[in-house]
PARO-322782 format. One record per atom (N, C-alpha, C): chain; x negated, y negated, z negated; residue in one letter; atom name; residue number from 1. Coordinates in nm, 3 decimals, decimal comma, padded with zeros to 5 digits. Example, Ala and Ser with C-alpha at 12.3 -4.5 7.8 and 13.67 -1.06 7.14 Angstrom:
<atoms>
+--------+---------+---------+---------+---------+-------+-----+
| cadena |      xx |      yy |      zz | residuo | atomo | num |
+--------+---------+---------+---------+---------+-------+-----+
|      A | -01,319 |  00,569 | -00,780 |       a |     N |   1 |
|      A | -01,230 |  00,450 | -00,780 |       a |    CA |   1 |
|      A | -01,320 |  00,330 | -00,780 |       a |     C |   1 |
|      A | -01,285 |  00,225 | -00,708 |       s |     N |   2 |
|      A | -01,367 |  00,106 | -00,714 |       s |    CA |   2 |
|      A | -01,290 | -00,003 | -00,787 |       s |     C |   2 |
+--------+---------+---------+---------+---------+-------+-----+
</atoms>
This chain:
<atoms>
+--------+---------+---------+---------+---------+-------+-----+
| cadena |      xx |      yy |      zz | residuo | atomo | num |
+--------+---------+---------+---------+---------+-------+-----+
|      A | -00,485 |  03,380 |  02,264 |       x |     N |   1 |
|      A | -00,313 |  03,421 |  02,368 |       x |    CA |   1 |
|      A | -00,381 |  03,537 |  02,472 |       x |     C |   1 |
|      A | -00,314 |  03,621 |  02,494 |       x |     N |   2 |
|      A | -00,333 |  03,751 |  02,606 |       x |    CA |   2 |
|      A | -00,180 |  03,723 |  02,674 |       x |     C |   2 |
|      A | -00,202 |  03,688 |  02,821 |       x |     N |   3 |
|      A | -00,111 |  03,728 |  02,878 |       x |    CA |   3 |
|      A |  00,045 |  03,606 |  02,839 |       x |     C |   3 |
|      A | -00,017 |  03,537 |  02,812 |       x |     N |   4 |
|      A |  00,100 |  03,395 |  02,800 |       x |    CA |   4 |
|      A |  00,177 |  03,444 |  02,712 |       x |     C |   4 |
|      A |  00,144 |  03,538 |  02,579 |       x |     N |   5 |
|      A |  00,209 |  03,617 |  02,438 |       x |    CA |   5 |
|      A |  00,141 |  03,540 |  02,390 |       x |     C |   5 |
|      A |  00,193 |  03,455 |  02,293 |       x |     N |   6 |
|      A |  00,147 |  03,374 |  02,167 |       x |    CA |   6 |
|      A |  00,211 |  03,423 |  02,019 |       x |     C |   6 |
|      A |  00,109 |  03,463 |  01,940 |       x |     N |   7 |
|      A |  00,098 |  03,525 |  01,816 |       x |    CA |   7 |
|      A |  00,201 |  03,433 |  01,729 |       x |     C |   7 |
|      A |  00,257 |  03,539 |  01,652 |       x |     N |   8 |
|      A |  00,381 |  03,461 |  01,523 |       x |    CA |   8 |
|      A |  00,316 |  03,537 |  01,400 |       x |     C |   8 |
|      A |  00,339 |  03,430 |  01,307 |       x |     N |   9 |
|      A |  00,307 |  03,447 |  01,173 |       x |    CA |   9 |
|      A |  00,376 |  03,346 |  01,083 |       x |     C |   9 |
|      A |  00,382 |  03,435 |  00,937 |       x |     N |  10 |
|      A |  00,474 |  03,403 |  00,816 |       x |    CA |  10 |
|      A |  00,371 |  03,388 |  00,752 |       x |     C |  10 |
|      A |  00,395 |  03,247 |  00,709 |       x |     N |  11 |
|      A |  00,324 |  03,246 |  00,501 |       x |    CA |  11 |
|      A |  00,369 |  03,263 |  00,392 |       x |     C |  11 |
|      A |  00,300 |  03,277 |  00,290 |       x |     N |  12 |
|      A |  00,363 |  03,362 |  00,170 |       x |    CA |  12 |
|      A |  00,379 |  03,215 |  00,083 |       x |     C |  12 |
|      A |  00,487 |  03,241 | -00,017 |       x |     N |  13 |
|      A |  00,517 |  03,117 | -00,075 |       x |    CA |  13 |
|      A |  00,507 |  03,183 | -00,220 |       x |     C |  13 |
|      A |  00,459 |  03,074 | -00,325 |       x |     N |  14 |
|      A |  00,565 |  03,166 | -00,473 |       x |    CA |  14 |
|      A |  00,675 |  03,027 | -00,529 |       x |     C |  14 |
|      A |  00,802 |  03,068 | -00,546 |       x |     N |  15 |
|      A |  00,947 |  03,013 | -00,577 |       x |    CA |  15 |
|      A |  00,960 |  03,004 | -00,754 |       x |     C |  15 |
|      A |  00,976 |  02,901 | -00,762 |       x |     N |  16 |
|      A |  01,022 |  02,917 | -00,938 |       x |    CA |  16 |
|      A |  01,156 |  02,951 | -00,938 |       x |     C |  16 |
|      A |  01,199 |  03,048 | -01,023 |       x |     N |  17 |
|      A |  01,316 |  03,033 | -00,999 |       x |    CA |  17 |
|      A |  01,423 |  02,981 | -00,983 |       x |     C |  17 |
|      A |  01,548 |  02,987 | -01,003 |       x |     N |  18 |
|      A |  01,637 |  02,859 | -01,006 |       x |    CA |  18 |
|      A |  01,623 |  02,776 | -00,844 |       x |     C |  18 |
|      A |  01,522 |  02,762 | -00,754 |       x |     N |  19 |
|      A |  01,421 |  02,643 | -00,682 |       x |    CA |  19 |
|      A |  01,460 |  02,762 | -00,553 |       x |     C |  19 |
|      A |  01,468 |  02,619 | -00,469 |       x |     N |  20 |
|      A |  01,461 |  02,655 | -00,313 |       x |    CA |  20 |
|      A |  01,335 |  02,668 | -00,286 |       x |     C |  20 |
|      A |  01,288 |  02,699 | -00,205 |       x |     N |  21 |
|      A |  01,145 |  02,661 | -00,113 |       x |    CA |  21 |
|      A |  01,192 |  02,703 |  00,032 |       x |     C |  21 |
|      A |  01,056 |  02,625 |  00,125 |       x |     N |  22 |
|      A |  01,058 |  02,754 |  00,270 |       x |    CA |  22 |
|      A |  00,941 |  02,796 |  00,303 |       x |     C |  22 |
|      A |  00,977 |  02,891 |  00,398 |       x |     N |  23 |
|      A |  00,857 |  02,955 |  00,435 |       x |    CA |  23 |
|      A |  00,810 |  02,883 |  00,616 |       x |     C |  23 |
|      A |  00,698 |  02,899 |  00,633 |       x |     N |  24 |
|      A |  00,664 |  02,841 |  00,759 |       x |    CA |  24 |
|      A |  00,661 |  02,983 |  00,839 |       x |     C |  24 |
|      A |  00,706 |  02,968 |  00,948 |       x |     N |  25 |
|      A |  00,701 |  03,069 |  01,060 |       x |    CA |  25 |
|      A |  00,649 |  02,984 |  01,188 |       x |     C |  25 |
|      A |  00,476 |  03,013 |  01,217 |       x |     N |  26 |
|      A |  00,398 |  02,978 |  01,332 |       x |    CA |  26 |
|      A |  00,368 |  03,033 |  01,399 |       x |     C |  26 |
|      A |  00,358 |  02,995 |  01,549 |       x |     N |  27 |
|      A |  00,286 |  03,003 |  01,667 |       x |    CA |  27 |
|      A |  00,183 |  03,002 |  01,624 |       x |     C |  27 |
|      A |  00,093 |  03,073 |  01,722 |       x |     N |  28 |
|      A | -00,063 |  03,022 |  01,718 |       x |    CA |  28 |
|      A | -00,123 |  02,917 |  01,832 |       x |     C |  28 |
|      A | -00,025 |  02,905 |  01,904 |       x |     N |  29 |
|      A | -00,047 |  02,714 |  02,000 |       x |    CA |  29 |
|      A |  00,107 |  02,700 |  02,009 |       x |     C |  29 |
|      A |  00,120 |  02,604 |  02,104 |       x |     N |  30 |
|      A |  00,230 |  02,591 |  02,123 |       x |    CA |  30 |
|      A |  00,243 |  02,650 |  02,278 |       x |     C |  30 |
|      A |  00,380 |  02,688 |  02,311 |       x |     N |  31 |
|      A |  00,405 |  02,735 |  02,427 |       x |    CA |  31 |
|      A |  00,524 |  02,664 |  02,524 |       x |     C |  31 |
|      A |  00,518 |  02,656 |  02,648 |       x |     N |  32 |
|      A |  00,635 |  02,596 |  02,693 |       x |    CA |  32 |
|      A |  00,751 |  02,728 |  02,700 |       x |     C |  32 |
|      A |  00,880 |  02,629 |  02,680 |       x |     N |  33 |
|      A |  00,987 |  02,737 |  02,656 |       x |    CA |  33 |
|      A |  01,010 |  02,768 |  02,470 |       x |     C |  33 |
|      A |  01,157 |  02,792 |  02,446 |       x |     N |  34 |
|      A |  01,156 |  02,856 |  02,271 |       x |    CA |  34 |
|      A |  01,082 |  02,920 |  02,248 |       x |     C |  34 |
|      A |  01,044 |  03,014 |  02,126 |       x |     N |  35 |
|      A |  01,023 |  03,100 |  02,078 |       x |    CA |  35 |
|      A |  01,132 |  03,150 |  02,000 |       x |     C |  35 |
|      A |  01,151 |  03,272 |  01,983 |       x |     N |  36 |
|      A |  01,277 |  03,267 |  01,900 |       x |    CA |  36 |
|      A |  01,266 |  03,397 |  01,798 |       x |     C |  36 |
|      A |  01,241 |  03,438 |  01,651 |       x |     N |  37 |
|      A |  01,238 |  03,551 |  01,632 |       x |    CA |  37 |
|      A |  01,325 |  03,572 |  01,487 |       x |     C |  37 |
|      A |  01,388 |  03,697 |  01,481 |       x |     N |  38 |
|      A |  01,466 |  03,723 |  01,404 |       x |    CA |  38 |
|      A |  01,366 |  03,715 |  01,261 |       x |     C |  38 |
|      A |  01,491 |  03,711 |  01,140 |       x |     N |  39 |
|      A |  01,417 |  03,738 |  01,011 |       x |    CA |  39 |
|      A |  01,521 |  03,775 |  00,898 |       x |     C |  39 |
|      A |  01,482 |  03,868 |  00,786 |       x |     N |  40 |
|      A |  01,588 |  03,883 |  00,684 |       x |    CA |  40 |
|      A |  01,508 |  03,943 |  00,543 |       x |     C |  40 |
|      A |  01,597 |  03,937 |  00,478 |       x |     N |  41 |
|      A |  01,538 |  03,907 |  00,328 |       x |    CA |  41 |
|      A |  01,572 |  04,038 |  00,262 |       x |     C |  41 |
|      A |  01,414 |  04,080 |  00,239 |       x |     N |  42 |
|      A |  01,426 |  04,253 |  00,185 |       x |    CA |  42 |
|      A |  01,406 |  04,277 |  00,056 |       x |     C |  42 |
|      A |  01,486 |  04,305 | -00,054 |       x |     N |  43 |
|      A |  01,386 |  04,349 | -00,223 |       x |    CA |  43 |
|      A |  01,293 |  04,396 | -00,205 |       x |     C |  43 |
|      A |  01,219 |  04,331 | -00,300 |       x |     N |  44 |
|      A |  01,096 |  04,421 | -00,348 |       x |    CA |  44 |
|      A |  01,142 |  04,408 | -00,467 |       x |     C |  44 |
|      A |  01,084 |  04,364 | -00,591 |       x |     N |  45 |
|      A |  01,117 |  04,377 | -00,753 |       x |    CA |  45 |
|      A |  01,180 |  04,280 | -00,769 |       x |     C |  45 |
|      A |  01,279 |  04,148 | -00,720 |       x |     N |  46 |
|      A |  01,375 |  04,114 | -00,703 |       x |    CA |  46 |
|      A |  01,554 |  04,157 | -00,636 |       x |     C |  46 |
|      A |  01,611 |  04,140 | -00,687 |       x |     N |  47 |
|      A |  01,786 |  04,184 | -00,645 |       x |    CA |  47 |
|      A |  01,850 |  04,080 | -00,618 |       x |     C |  47 |
|      A |  01,875 |  04,105 | -00,469 |       x |     N |  48 |
|      A |  01,982 |  04,004 | -00,402 |       x |    CA |  48 |
|      A |  02,079 |  04,009 | -00,467 |       x |     C |  48 |
|      A |  02,110 |  03,863 | -00,461 |       x |     N |  49 |
|      A |  02,263 |  03,858 | -00,532 |       x |    CA |  49 |
|      A |  02,236 |  03,772 | -00,715 |       x |     C |  49 |
|      A |  02,119 |  03,847 | -00,737 |       x |     N |  50 |
|      A |  02,094 |  03,812 | -00,852 |       x |    CA |  50 |
|      A |  01,983 |  03,765 | -00,885 |       x |     C |  50 |
|      A |  01,829 |  03,801 | -00,806 |       x |     N |  51 |
|      A |  01,717 |  03,695 | -00,826 |       x |    CA |  51 |
|      A |  01,747 |  03,599 | -00,706 |       x |     C |  51 |
|      A |  01,790 |  03,631 | -00,642 |       x |     N |  52 |
|      A |  01,761 |  03,538 | -00,474 |       x |    CA |  52 |
|      A |  01,885 |  03,531 | -00,390 |       x |     C |  52 |
|      A |  01,923 |  03,453 | -00,258 |       x |     N |  53 |
|      A |  02,058 |  03,456 | -00,219 |       x |    CA |  53 |
|      A |  01,998 |  03,478 | -00,051 |       x |     C |  53 |
|      A |  02,062 |  03,610 | -00,006 |       x |     N |  54 |
|      A |  01,984 |  03,675 |  00,063 |       x |    CA |  54 |
|      A |  02,071 |  03,603 |  00,223 |       x |     C |  54 |
|      A |  01,963 |  03,613 |  00,295 |       x |     N |  55 |
|      A |  01,962 |  03,513 |  00,421 |       x |    CA |  55 |
|      A |  01,936 |  03,648 |  00,527 |       x |     C |  55 |
|      A |  01,974 |  03,602 |  00,661 |       x |     N |  56 |
|      A |  01,916 |  03,621 |  00,796 |       x |    CA |  56 |
|      A |  01,972 |  03,604 |  00,911 |       x |     C |  56 |
|      A |  01,853 |  03,562 |  01,011 |       x |     N |  57 |
|      A |  01,927 |  03,444 |  01,128 |       x |    CA |  57 |
|      A |  01,839 |  03,482 |  01,233 |       x |     C |  57 |
|      A |  01,828 |  03,409 |  01,278 |       x |     N |  58 |
|      A |  01,665 |  03,409 |  01,400 |       x |    CA |  58 |
|      A |  01,663 |  03,292 |  01,342 |       x |     C |  58 |
|      A |  01,501 |  03,208 |  01,394 |       x |     N |  59 |
|      A |  01,432 |  03,150 |  01,385 |       x |    CA |  59 |
|      A |  01,409 |  03,125 |  01,549 |       x |     C |  59 |
|      A |  01,377 |  02,967 |  01,563 |       x |     N |  60 |
|      A |  01,366 |  02,885 |  01,703 |       x |    CA |  60 |
|      A |  01,274 |  02,816 |  01,662 |       x |     C |  60 |
|      A |  01,130 |  02,827 |  01,754 |       x |     N |  61 |
|      A |  01,034 |  02,761 |  01,765 |       x |    CA |  61 |
|      A |  01,053 |  02,658 |  01,855 |       x |     C |  61 |
|      A |  01,081 |  02,566 |  01,896 |       x |     N |  62 |
|      A |  01,125 |  02,480 |  02,026 |       x |    CA |  62 |
|      A |  01,001 |  02,434 |  02,110 |       x |     C |  62 |
|      A |  01,029 |  02,443 |  02,186 |       x |     N |  63 |
|      A |  00,893 |  02,422 |  02,339 |       x |    CA |  63 |
|      A |  00,826 |  02,321 |  02,278 |       x |     C |  63 |
|      A |  00,692 |  02,351 |  02,294 |       x |     N |  64 |
|      A |  00,602 |  02,262 |  02,252 |       x |    CA |  64 |
|      A |  00,560 |  02,228 |  02,110 |       x |     C |  64 |
|      A |  00,608 |  02,313 |  02,030 |       x |     N |  65 |
|      A |  00,551 |  02,284 |  01,880 |       x |    CA |  65 |
|      A |  00,536 |  02,414 |  01,806 |       x |     C |  65 |
|      A |  00,487 |  02,445 |  01,714 |       x |     N |  66 |
|      A |  00,383 |  02,527 |  01,653 |       x |    CA |  66 |
|      A |  00,463 |  02,573 |  01,547 |       x |     C |  66 |
|      A |  00,586 |  02,553 |  01,486 |       x |     N |  67 |
|      A |  00,626 |  02,603 |  01,394 |       x |    CA |  67 |
|      A |  00,753 |  02,539 |  01,353 |       x |     C |  67 |
|      A |  00,840 |  02,647 |  01,230 |       x |     N |  68 |
|      A |  00,983 |  02,610 |  01,189 |       x |    CA |  68 |
|      A |  00,998 |  02,691 |  01,065 |       x |     C |  68 |
|      A |  01,072 |  02,616 |  00,975 |       x |     N |  69 |
|      A |  01,070 |  02,653 |  00,887 |       x |    CA |  69 |
|      A |  01,227 |  02,728 |  00,805 |       x |     C |  69 |
|      A |  01,189 |  02,822 |  00,755 |       x |     N |  70 |
|      A |  01,332 |  02,848 |  00,688 |       x |    CA |  70 |
|      A |  01,375 |  02,828 |  00,558 |       x |     C |  70 |
|      A |  01,463 |  02,792 |  00,482 |       x |     N |  71 |
|      A |  01,517 |  02,770 |  00,380 |       x |    CA |  71 |
|      A |  01,535 |  02,906 |  00,252 |       x |     C |  71 |
|      A |  01,464 |  02,914 |  00,156 |       x |     N |  72 |
|      A |  01,553 |  03,054 |  00,067 |       x |    CA |  72 |
|      A |  01,546 |  02,962 | -00,078 |       x |     C |  72 |
|      A |  01,622 |  03,074 | -00,155 |       x |     N |  73 |
|      A |  01,684 |  03,001 | -00,243 |       x |    CA |  73 |
|      A |  01,680 |  03,110 | -00,354 |       x |     C |  73 |
|      A |  01,623 |  03,116 | -00,444 |       x |     N |  74 |
|      A |  01,627 |  03,183 | -00,564 |       x |    CA |  74 |
|      A |  01,706 |  03,097 | -00,710 |       x |     C |  74 |
|      A |  01,767 |  03,221 | -00,763 |       x |     N |  75 |
|      A |  01,886 |  03,218 | -00,852 |       x |    CA |  75 |
|      A |  01,821 |  03,219 | -01,000 |       x |     C |  75 |
|      A |  01,897 |  03,129 | -01,070 |       x |     N |  76 |
|      A |  01,854 |  03,108 | -01,239 |       x |    CA |  76 |
|      A |  01,940 |  03,210 | -01,329 |       x |     C |  76 |
|      A |  01,848 |  03,297 | -01,407 |       x |     N |  77 |
|      A |  01,928 |  03,368 | -01,497 |       x |    CA |  77 |
|      A |  01,876 |  03,365 | -01,622 |       x |     C |  77 |
|      A |  01,906 |  03,397 | -01,742 |       x |     N |  78 |
|      A |  01,867 |  03,395 | -01,819 |       x |    CA |  78 |
|      A |  01,793 |  03,522 | -01,909 |       x |     C |  78 |
|      A |  01,797 |  03,641 | -01,827 |       x |     N |  79 |
|      A |  01,690 |  03,738 | -01,853 |       x |    CA |  79 |
|      A |  01,535 |  03,691 | -01,818 |       x |     C |  79 |
|      A |  01,427 |  03,736 | -01,944 |       x |     N |  80 |
|      A |  01,293 |  03,703 | -01,854 |       x |    CA |  80 |
|      A |  01,256 |  03,822 | -01,790 |       x |     C |  80 |
|      A |  01,209 |  03,810 | -01,684 |       x |     N |  81 |
|      A |  01,190 |  03,932 | -01,611 |       x |    CA |  81 |
|      A |  01,035 |  03,977 | -01,553 |       x |     C |  81 |
|      A |  00,932 |  03,859 | -01,592 |       x |     N |  82 |
|      A |  00,827 |  03,807 | -01,537 |       x |    CA |  82 |
|      A |  00,816 |  03,771 | -01,370 |       x |     C |  82 |
|      A |  00,741 |  03,778 | -01,297 |       x |     N |  83 |
|      A |  00,699 |  03,773 | -01,168 |       x |    CA |  83 |
|      A |  00,817 |  03,856 | -01,121 |       x |     C |  83 |
|      A |  00,839 |  03,794 | -01,032 |       x |     N |  84 |
|      A |  00,946 |  03,913 | -00,910 |       x |    CA |  84 |
|      A |  00,904 |  03,888 | -00,749 |       x |     C |  84 |
|      A |  00,962 |  03,936 | -00,689 |       x |     N |  85 |
|      A |  00,911 |  03,932 | -00,501 |       x |    CA |  85 |
|      A |  00,978 |  03,951 | -00,435 |       x |     C |  85 |
|      A |  01,032 |  03,935 | -00,321 |       x |     N |  86 |
|      A |  01,096 |  03,953 | -00,203 |       x |    CA |  86 |
|      A |  01,044 |  03,933 | -00,087 |       x |     C |  86 |
|      A |  01,077 |  04,016 | -00,009 |       x |     N |  87 |
|      A |  01,026 |  03,944 |  00,141 |       x |    CA |  87 |
|      A |  01,083 |  03,908 |  00,268 |       x |     C |  87 |
|      A |  01,046 |  03,845 |  00,337 |       x |     N |  88 |
|      A |  01,116 |  03,793 |  00,472 |       x |    CA |  88 |
|      A |  01,030 |  03,878 |  00,544 |       x |     C |  88 |
|      A |  01,128 |  03,923 |  00,649 |       x |     N |  89 |
|      A |  01,057 |  04,038 |  00,723 |       x |    CA |  89 |
|      A |  01,109 |  03,963 |  00,846 |       x |     C |  89 |
|      A |  01,003 |  03,960 |  00,934 |       x |     N |  90 |
|      A |  01,035 |  03,931 |  01,112 |       x |    CA |  90 |
|      A |  01,010 |  04,042 |  01,141 |       x |     C |  90 |
|      A |  01,090 |  03,992 |  01,325 |       x |     N |  91 |
|      A |  01,130 |  04,156 |  01,401 |       x |    CA |  91 |
|      A |  01,181 |  04,055 |  01,514 |       x |     C |  91 |
|      A |  01,205 |  04,119 |  01,627 |       x |     N |  92 |
|      A |  01,244 |  04,097 |  01,817 |       x |    CA |  92 |
|      A |  01,182 |  03,983 |  01,797 |       x |     C |  92 |
|      A |  01,082 |  03,973 |  01,817 |       x |     N |  93 |
|      A |  01,037 |  03,805 |  01,868 |       x |    CA |  93 |
|      A |  01,082 |  03,795 |  02,034 |       x |     C |  93 |
|      A |  01,116 |  03,670 |  02,119 |       x |     N |  94 |
|      A |  01,126 |  03,630 |  02,262 |       x |    CA |  94 |
|      A |  01,027 |  03,730 |  02,285 |       x |     C |  94 |
|      A |  01,045 |  03,705 |  02,409 |       x |     N |  95 |
|      A |  00,896 |  03,786 |  02,544 |       x |    CA |  95 |
|      A |  00,791 |  03,712 |  02,567 |       x |     C |  95 |
|      A |  00,821 |  03,582 |  02,480 |       x |     N |  96 |
|      A |  00,668 |  03,496 |  02,484 |       x |    CA |  96 |
|      A |  00,600 |  03,494 |  02,372 |       x |     C |  96 |
|      A |  00,645 |  03,594 |  02,266 |       x |     N |  97 |
|      A |  00,580 |  03,590 |  02,148 |       x |    CA |  97 |
|      A |  00,585 |  03,760 |  02,063 |       x |     C |  97 |
|      A |  00,459 |  03,741 |  01,997 |       x |     N |  98 |
|      A |  00,428 |  03,909 |  01,971 |       x |    CA |  98 |
|      A |  00,387 |  03,867 |  01,749 |       x |     C |  98 |
|      A |  00,458 |  03,946 |  01,738 |       x |     N |  99 |
|      A |  00,460 |  03,928 |  01,569 |       x |    CA |  99 |
|      A |  00,325 |  04,004 |  01,550 |       x |     C |  99 |
|      A |  00,234 |  03,952 |  01,449 |       x |     N | 100 |
|      A |  00,081 |  03,989 |  01,426 |       x |    CA | 100 |
|      A |  00,064 |  03,941 |  01,222 |       x |     C | 100 |
|      A |  00,207 |  03,879 |  01,172 |       x |     N | 101 |
|      A |  00,214 |  03,910 |  01,034 |       x |    CA | 101 |
|      A |  00,370 |  03,906 |  01,011 |       x |     C | 101 |
|      A |  00,433 |  04,007 |  01,008 |       x |     N | 102 |
|      A |  00,586 |  04,041 |  00,996 |       x |    CA | 102 |
|      A |  00,615 |  04,009 |  00,856 |       x |     C | 102 |
|      A |  00,565 |  04,024 |  00,769 |       x |     N | 103 |
|      A |  00,615 |  04,021 |  00,588 |       x |    CA | 103 |
|      A |  00,533 |  03,911 |  00,520 |       x |     C | 103 |
+--------+---------+---------+---------+---------+-------+-----+
</atoms>
């Protein structure tokens, strides 16, 4: 941590089609005060509304804690498409944080 700026990262996960899963947004260490960061889903090889439910918002990591989760939902279809992917992108962290892994 430099100048009281804490790093924010996001984990990679694999979700079975038709299921839900949680991504974890993590701080390098706990800090006094809440940390916020915006998130949005973007298409990779998967298609919004067909393969997954689009979401966007602001995640809050509460004072004294080091992580929060965001729930993602994939959609079941009858077409075999192999492995597909979408991205969760972090942006606009609060002043007390710096994104070090945005996708």
